[in-house]
C-alpha positions as CSV (number, residue, x, y, z in Angstrom):
1,M,88.6,100.2,77.8
2,I,84.8,100.3,78.0
3,F,83.1,103.7,78.4
4,T,79.5,105.0,78.4
5,T,78.1,108.4,78.0
6,L,74.7,110.0,77.2
7,F,73.6,113.2,75.5
8,D,71.0,114.8,73.2
9,S,71.4,116.7,69.9
10,Y,72.1,119.9,71.8
11,Y,75.2,118.2,73.1
12,L,76.2,116.6,69.8
13,D,79.2,118.9,69.3
14,K,80.6,118.1,72.8
15,G,79.8,114.4,72.5
16,L,81.6,114.1,69.2
17,A,84.5,116.1,70.5
18,L,84.7,113.5,73.4
19,Y,84.6,110.6,71.0
20,R,87.2,112.1,68.6
21,S,89.6,113.0,71.4
22,L,89.5,109.3,72.5
23,E,90.2,108.2,68.9
24,R,93.3,110.5,68.9
25,V,94.9,109.1,72.0
26,T,94.0,105.4,71.8
27,D,92.4,102.8,69.5
28,D,91.8,100.4,72.4
29,F,88.4,101.6,73.5
30,K,84.6,101.1,73.1
31,L,82.2,103.9,73.8
32,Y,78.5,103.1,74.4
33,I,76.6,106.3,73.5
34,Y,73.0,106.8,74.6
35,A,71.4,109.3,72.2
36,F,68.7,111.1,74.2
37,D,66.7,112.3,71.2
38,E,65.9,111.1,67.7
39,K,68.0,113.6,65.9
40,A,71.1,112.7,67.9
41,H,70.4,109.0,67.2
42,E,70.0,109.5,63.5
43,V,73.3,111.5,63.2
44,L,75.4,109.2,65.3
45,K,74.1,106.1,63.4
46,D,74.8,107.8,60.1
47,M,78.4,108.6,61.1
48,K,79.2,105.0,61.6
49,L,81.7,105.7,64.4
50,E,84.2,102.7,64.5
51,H,84.6,102.5,68.3
52,A,81.0,103.4,69.3
53,V,77.9,101.5,70.0
54,I,74.8,103.8,69.5
55,L,71.9,103.2,71.8
56,C,68.8,105.4,72.7
57,K,67.0,106.4,75.8
58,E,64.2,104.1,74.8
59,D,66.5,101.1,75.4
60,L,66.8,102.3,79.0
61,E,63.1,103.1,79.4
62,A,62.1,99.7,78.1
63,E,64.4,98.0,80.7
64,Y,63.5,100.4,83.5
65,P,59.8,101.4,83.2
66,I,60.0,103.8,86.2
67,L,62.0,106.2,84.0
68,E,58.9,107.1,82.0
69,K,57.3,108.4,85.2
70,L,60.5,110.2,86.4
71,K,61.0,111.8,83.0
72,K,57.8,113.8,83.5
73,E,58.8,114.9,87.0
74,R,62.3,116.1,86.3
75,S,64.1,118.6,84.1
76,K,66.2,117.3,81.2
77,A,69.4,117.7,83.2
78,E,67.9,116.0,86.2
79,Y,66.6,113.2,84.1
80,S,70.0,112.7,82.5
81,W,71.6,112.5,86.0
82,T,68.9,109.9,87.0
83,C,70.0,107.8,84.1
84,T,73.8,107.8,84.9
85,P,73.9,104.7,87.1
86,V,71.3,103.1,84.8
87,S,73.4,103.6,81.7
88,I,76.3,101.7,83.4
89,E,74.1,98.9,84.6
90,Y,72.5,98.4,81.2
91,V,75.9,98.0,79.5
92,L,77.0,95.5,82.1
93,N,73.7,93.5,81.9
94,S,73.1,93.7,78.2
95,F,76.6,93.4,76.6
96,G,78.5,91.2,79.0
97,E,81.3,93.7,79.6
98,D,83.7,93.0,82.4
99,N,83.6,96.6,83.5
100,C,82.2,100.0,82.4
101,T,83.2,103.6,83.1
102,Y,80.7,106.4,82.8
103,I,82.3,109.6,81.3
104,D,80.6,113.0,81.0
105,A,79.9,114.2,77.4
106,D,81.8,117.4,78.0
107,L,85.1,115.6,78.8
108,F,88.0,115.8,76.4
109,F,91.0,113.5,76.4
110,F,94.4,114.9,76.0
111,S,96.3,111.6,76.6
112,D,95.7,107.9,76.8
113,P,93.4,107.0,79.7
114,V,95.0,103.6,80.0
115,V,97.1,105.0,82.8
116,L,93.9,105.4,84.8
117,L,92.8,101.9,84.2
118,E,96.3,100.7,85.2
119,E,95.9,102.5,88.4
120,I,92.5,100.9,89.0
121,K,93.9,97.5,88.3
122,A,96.9,98.0,90.6
123,A,94.6,99.0,93.4
124,G,92.5,95.9,92.9
125,A,89.4,98.2,92.8
126,G,85.9,97.3,91.6
127,I,84.6,100.9,92.0
128,V,86.2,104.2,91.3
129,V,85.2,107.7,92.4
130,T,86.9,110.8,91.2
131,P,87.5,113.7,93.6
132,H,86.8,117.3,92.8
133,R,90.2,118.1,94.4
134,F,89.0,121.3,96.0
135,T,91.5,123.3,98.1
136,N,91.0,124.3,101.7
137,S,90.0,127.9,100.8
138,L,86.7,129.2,102.2
139,K,85.3,129.3,98.6
140,D,86.2,125.7,98.0
141,K,84.8,124.6,101.3
142,R,81.5,126.1,100.3
143,L,81.8,124.2,96.9
144,L,82.5,121.0,98.8
145,K,79.5,121.5,101.0
146,R,77.3,122.2,98.0
147,S,78.6,119.6,95.4
148,G,80.3,116.9,97.5
149,K,83.7,115.5,97.6
150,Y,83.4,113.4,94.4
151,C,82.3,114.3,90.9
152,V,80.2,112.3,88.5
153,E,82.5,112.5,85.5
154,F,84.6,109.3,85.5
155,N,83.0,106.5,87.4
156,Y,84.2,102.9,87.0
157,F,82.3,99.7,88.0
158,D,83.4,96.2,87.3
159,N,81.1,93.2,87.3
160,S,81.9,91.9,90.8
161,P,79.0,91.3,93.3
162,E,80.1,94.2,95.5
163,S,80.4,96.6,92.6
164,R,77.0,95.6,91.3
165,K,75.6,96.1,94.8
166,A,76.9,99.6,94.9
167,L,75.7,100.4,91.4
168,S,72.2,99.2,92.3
169,W,72.1,101.2,95.5
170,W,73.2,104.4,93.6
171,K,70.5,103.7,90.9
172,E,67.7,103.3,93.5
173,K,68.8,106.5,95.3
174,C,68.6,108.4,92.0
175,F,65.2,106.9,91.3
176,E,64.1,108.1,94.7
177,W,65.6,111.7,94.4
178,C,67.7,113.4,91.8
179,Y,67.2,117.1,91.6
180,H,69.3,120.2,91.0
181,I,68.8,121.2,94.6
182,Y,71.6,121.5,97.2
183,E,70.9,119.6,100.4
184,K,73.1,118.4,103.2
185,D,73.4,114.8,102.0
186,R,72.4,115.0,98.4
187,M,72.6,117.0,95.2
188,G,71.6,115.5,91.9
189,D,73.2,112.1,91.4
190,Q,76.5,113.3,92.9
191,K,76.5,113.4,96.7
192,Y,75.4,109.8,96.9
193,L,79.0,108.9,95.9
194,E,80.3,110.1,99.3
195,R,78.6,107.1,100.9
196,F,80.5,104.6,98.8
197,P,83.7,104.2,100.9
198,E,81.5,103.7,104.0
199,L,79.0,101.3,102.5
200,F,81.0,99.2,100.0
201,E,84.3,97.3,99.7
202,G,86.7,97.8,96.8
203,V,86.2,101.6,96.4
204,H,89.2,103.4,95.0
205,E,89.6,107.2,94.9
206,L,91.3,108.1,91.7
207,K,94.8,109.4,92.4
208,H,96.2,110.5,89.1
209,P,95.9,114.3,89.1
210,G,95.5,114.3,85.3
211,G,92.2,112.5,85.6
212,G,89.7,115.1,86.7
213,V,91.3,118.5,85.8
214,A,88.4,121.0,85.7
215,P,87.5,124.6,86.2
216,W,87.0,124.0,90.0
217,N,90.7,122.9,90.5
218,L,92.5,124.5,87.5
219,A,93.8,127.5,89.5
220,Q,96.0,125.1,91.4
221,Y,98.0,124.4,88.2
222,E,100.0,126.1,85.5
223,A,100.3,124.8,81.9
224,T,103.6,123.7,80.4
225,T,104.7,121.2,77.8
226,N,106.8,118.0,77.8
227,S,110.4,117.9,76.6
228,D,109.5,117.9,72.9
229,G,106.9,120.6,73.3
230,K,104.1,118.4,71.9
231,E,102.1,117.3,75.0
232,I,100.3,119.6,77.4
233,M,101.5,119.2,80.9
234,L,100.5,120.8,84.2
235,V,102.6,122.0,87.0
236,E,101.1,121.8,90.5
237,K,101.9,125.1,92.0
238,K,102.2,124.0,95.7
239,N,104.9,121.3,95.0
240,G,106.1,121.7,91.5
241,K,104.9,118.2,90.5
242,I,104.5,117.9,86.7
243,F,101.9,115.6,85.1
244,P,100.1,115.1,81.8
245,I,96.4,116.0,81.5
246,V,94.5,112.8,80.8
247,F,91.1,114.5,80.5
248,Y,89.6,117.9,81.2
249,H,86.0,118.5,82.2
250,F,84.8,121.5,80.2
251,Q,81.9,122.4,82.4
252,S,80.2,125.8,82.7
253,M,81.2,127.3,79.3
254,R,78.5,129.7,78.1
255,Y,77.9,131.0,74.6
256,I,76.8,134.6,74.6
257,S,76.4,134.7,70.8
258,K,77.4,132.5,68.0
259,D,80.7,134.3,67.8
260,W,81.6,134.7,71.5
261,I,82.0,132.3,74.4
262,I,82.8,132.8,78.1
263,I,84.8,129.7,79.2
264,R,84.6,130.3,83.0
265,S,88.0,128.7,83.6
266,E,88.5,129.9,87.2
267,T,92.2,130.7,86.5
268,H,93.8,134.0,85.7
269,S,96.6,132.4,83.6
270,K,96.0,133.2,79.9
271,K,98.8,130.7,79.0
272,T,96.9,127.9,80.8
273,K,93.6,128.9,79.4
274,D,94.9,128.9,75.8
275,A,96.8,125.6,76.2
276,I,93.6,123.8,77.4
277,Y,90.7,125.7,75.9
278,R,91.8,126.7,72.5
279,P,92.2,123.1,71.1
280,Y,88.8,122.2,72.5
281,L,87.1,125.3,71.1
282,I,88.7,124.8,67.7
283,E,87.4,121.2,67.8
284,L,83.9,122.3,68.7
285,E,83.8,125.0,66.0
286,S,84.9,122.4,63.4
287,I,82.2,119.9,64.5
288,R,79.5,122.6,64.6
289,K,80.4,123.6,61.0
290,E,80.2,119.9,60.0
291,L,76.9,119.3,61.7
292,K,75.4,122.4,60.1
293,R,76.6,121.4,56.6
294,K,75.7,117.7,56.7
295,Y,72.7,117.6,59.0
296,D,71.4,121.2,59.2
297,I,71.9,121.2,62.9
298,S,72.3,124.6,64.6
299,F,72.9,125.3,68.3
300,Y,70.8,127.9,70.2
301,V,72.7,130.3,72.4
302,A,70.1,130.9,75.2
303,Q,69.6,127.3,76.2
304,S,68.5,126.0,79.7
305,Y,67.3,122.6,80.9
306,A,65.9,123.9,84.2
307,S,62.3,123.0,85.0
308,N,61.8,126.0,87.3
309,P,60.8,129.0,85.1
310,V,62.6,131.5,87.4
311,I,65.9,129.5,87.3
312,K,65.4,128.9,83.6
313,F,65.2,132.7,83.0
314,V,68.3,133.4,85.1
315,Q,70.3,130.7,83.4
316,K,69.4,131.9,79.9
317,Y,69.6,135.6,80.4
318,V,71.8,136.3,83.4
319,L,74.2,133.6,84.3
320,R,75.5,133.0,80.8
321,F,76.9,136.6,80.9
322,K,78.7,136.0,84.2
323,M,82.4,136.5,83.9
324,K,85.3,136.9,86.4
325,S,88.0,137.6,84.0
326,F,88.0,139.3,80.5
327,S,90.5,136.7,79.3
328,D,87.7,134.1,79.7
329,L,86.0,135.7,76.7
330,Y,87.0,134.1,73.4
331,D,86.2,135.4,69.9
332,L,85.3,132.2,68.0
333,R,85.7,133.9,64.7
334,K,89.5,133.9,65.3
335,L,89.4,130.1,65.8
336,R,87.4,129.1,62.7
């Protein structure tokens, strides 16, 4: 299984949590990691991760000179989104892999992703898009309109001509426009994916509900365990279907101090929150402690990658305190 991801030193804790979660559930994978600053590159190279290939953003920028120009015009987040299709194409071009799946750095694997690759193989797909799995509620319809049907989180491309055609089209669209602005037909790198089934052959929408569990769909499920009580399972409330979590997308968590975090889970079930979020938070706290001890890396609380100063202020000093449920607030001192 060939994966790629990208992050800078501010995301080192999450990126390492992603890597170690994969190590726990399988030894049959390779993860190409693009370190987006020098510090992240130094740390990752020093760690000698057995299943990782460490690259840097300069590798991409040397291959795609336009990135130097775009980097000056876009925020850090927008530039990272711009590089998503590029990171996949570079792996396919430079390392001769048969396929490559982009995964977000804030994913965490709870079970072996081989089931997802088996689904892709059975479908005969060359391209995979992962749906947000929004409901038909008014709130989710608004989210669908803003963010699109598909999420950039688990995006598979093989080396077939049609797949490479789609990947190149997505890359050029991101070069043309990739901003944190909500428009009818585009938002960041994400809404472009909605055109894939219309424009290209061999596109498969991921069906396994355990691939793509996230805050925006978590309220549809309730946590349980398998028969021996060791594996986290989810029950779909509308039909009682039980399935294992393959990966969870830990988006939108906000630290309000070094000791407190708001997870913004979008569910009121404390049992479900604890089952999913506690293992991840414990992992992050362990990694942060390790990074501080070995590499003197600390993580700032009020962080924002926005280029607009007004948005930056709101993200740093307003939105990070937004909370819908008090049970979304975790005391990290109890997890250390």
